[in-house]
C-alpha angles and dihedrals in degrees: 000000000000093000091054096046100055094112093065089074089060114176097005113121112259105174132027123184132172091279109014145051127192132185130228088255090053090049093052090050091052091047090054091049093050091046093061111116093359117133124224124240094031128127121251132183118212115198093208132224127164093256140108092262096059095047090044090056093045093051093043093053094046091048096054098037101258112142111232127201110206111219129187115249088226094058115135108261093228090053090049090052090051090052091050091050093046100043101027100214119206093210136029118196109193148130113296088248088073100086118179135194127284088273087083134066128199111239105165140014134195123181106308096348134081135190115234117195127200113245088209102045119200118227103232124198110220132184105245091238095053110114110156144010124214131178116241110256093246096048116142130148106013103006123225113224125218115222112220126189129215089252091051090056097043098044095047092046091053093045092050091048091051094046093052097037091234115190136174090268092065116102116189127194119210115249097156131054115266092229087065112087095233092048092048093049090056089056094045097048093049094046087054089061098043094249130161111249123201108216119202141151091204119122121238085236092065126090089222090062092056092044088055090043093055094044097047097035104214115198097209146018139171134225145179121235091273090055090056093046088055093045090056091046094053094049104258086163091070097044117113105219106150093168093060109101108162139033124187129196128195138126097092140353117303106212118247097254094049091045091051092045093056094039091056093041092051091048089056092047095046093245123139109232116202122188113200137181129211150137135213087246089064092049090250122317138026106174144022133201104216113238092240089061097045096104102038093042097039110162093029125117087213127220132325118282118251113296092016134099139191132213134173128226132194128224089282091053091248114146115255114222101169121098121248094017116128123233142141112291118237125189129202124193148110091269094066108118126247091245139266134315120212096172142000093277091064093065091086094055119115131222107316096171099054091210096305126110128189097209097198088227124121113225145160133205129220126229091271094056098256115141130224127194112224101176149308119295092227097040094094135108133194109228116182087337094309121119108233126192112218091200091053091052091052089050092048092053092046092053088052094053101263131117119212144131127230137211135143150133130269112301092010127079118195119201122189125198135174090213111080093193090062097060099096095035092052092051092052094043095051093044090053096043098049097030094236123140111257091237088077092054123081116184116195131190114223128179095231135006107237114245135172125237092279095050098257116144114253099218091175090066094057109105111238112186 
């Protein structure tokens, strides 16, 4: 297990920050210090930041059998309190700014973090395979937790490493939060290979990020579609970064034009561009488009990762074998999670998925076995009796030079844009393209499209009235 084998990399650098570097030996020493007096098979919350402290806590807990829940540092405090009440953690590992009630005592500190321990510990019942809890990427309100086993973590980490050809010479920089499954998988797969990881909270939109980038010379980083939109906006095309060797994309579908743009750009720059597909429910990733196919298969999510497989089913759940026929995408593999947790009593449950995941995505495959996502199964409305795909509308507007997001209820389509001057034009365009009377279309100007920490659109926060 990668978290148990860290010491074999000895004096190699494991983490670099703006002002510090530590080796794998240093990391193992700090893990052993934090482990003192901790009890196995307890529940811990980590309020995550992209820093040494957060990853130290994560690796420590995995190593000694504590089950961590990774929580965003930007989580609403009321929601965090609800999670604490619901799941009754024994430990909370967080920045010293997170002060709790008198029901907690501070038992350890490291840099900016401290360990707070409940003075009235709850006796959790865990399934013996349960290793880690993550929130689903769309979680708002009362979050649903994904239950991941040790085998889920290990198998997906190995498969990702194999798909990307990761070696000790790779050096990633963090561009996504570690509580997000894609961001965490980047850390896991590079720790497996004894790599140096540059940890930063800086945004790719900040000058300080690129100053750090040029001084530390990472060879790889990953991003969601929003990351790539921003990279194009800030002129990544003109940047001289000869040490950058790999880019990875996951966390949502990158539209065909943007995918082709980066595939061709990376080819010119001598960078390998990998498009991947995954979900929290599959630990992280399920497929990879090999870099050599990035241009000719632009828009594809590629082929399943090692030890995984895809198949498509129709509305009757019959398997689709023909090429270019749409169906719901199913995935089978050892990285499929054990299931969900809705409350503390669910932590003892076993594997409810049995290695099979209905992704909820609609897809098709070409005659060479490469898969393409075409939309979400539930992202449909009925408008005047017509079935309308919200994803298709977003794609239509994008191809016509507009940027918007869509949601709605039956017989009413809501379109949101950050560009006030586009409101009337969007309404007319959509009405013409999908042959729906404009009275069913409401276009709203909003100052900012709501997104989570990893850049995914929070459709549930769009006001539909």
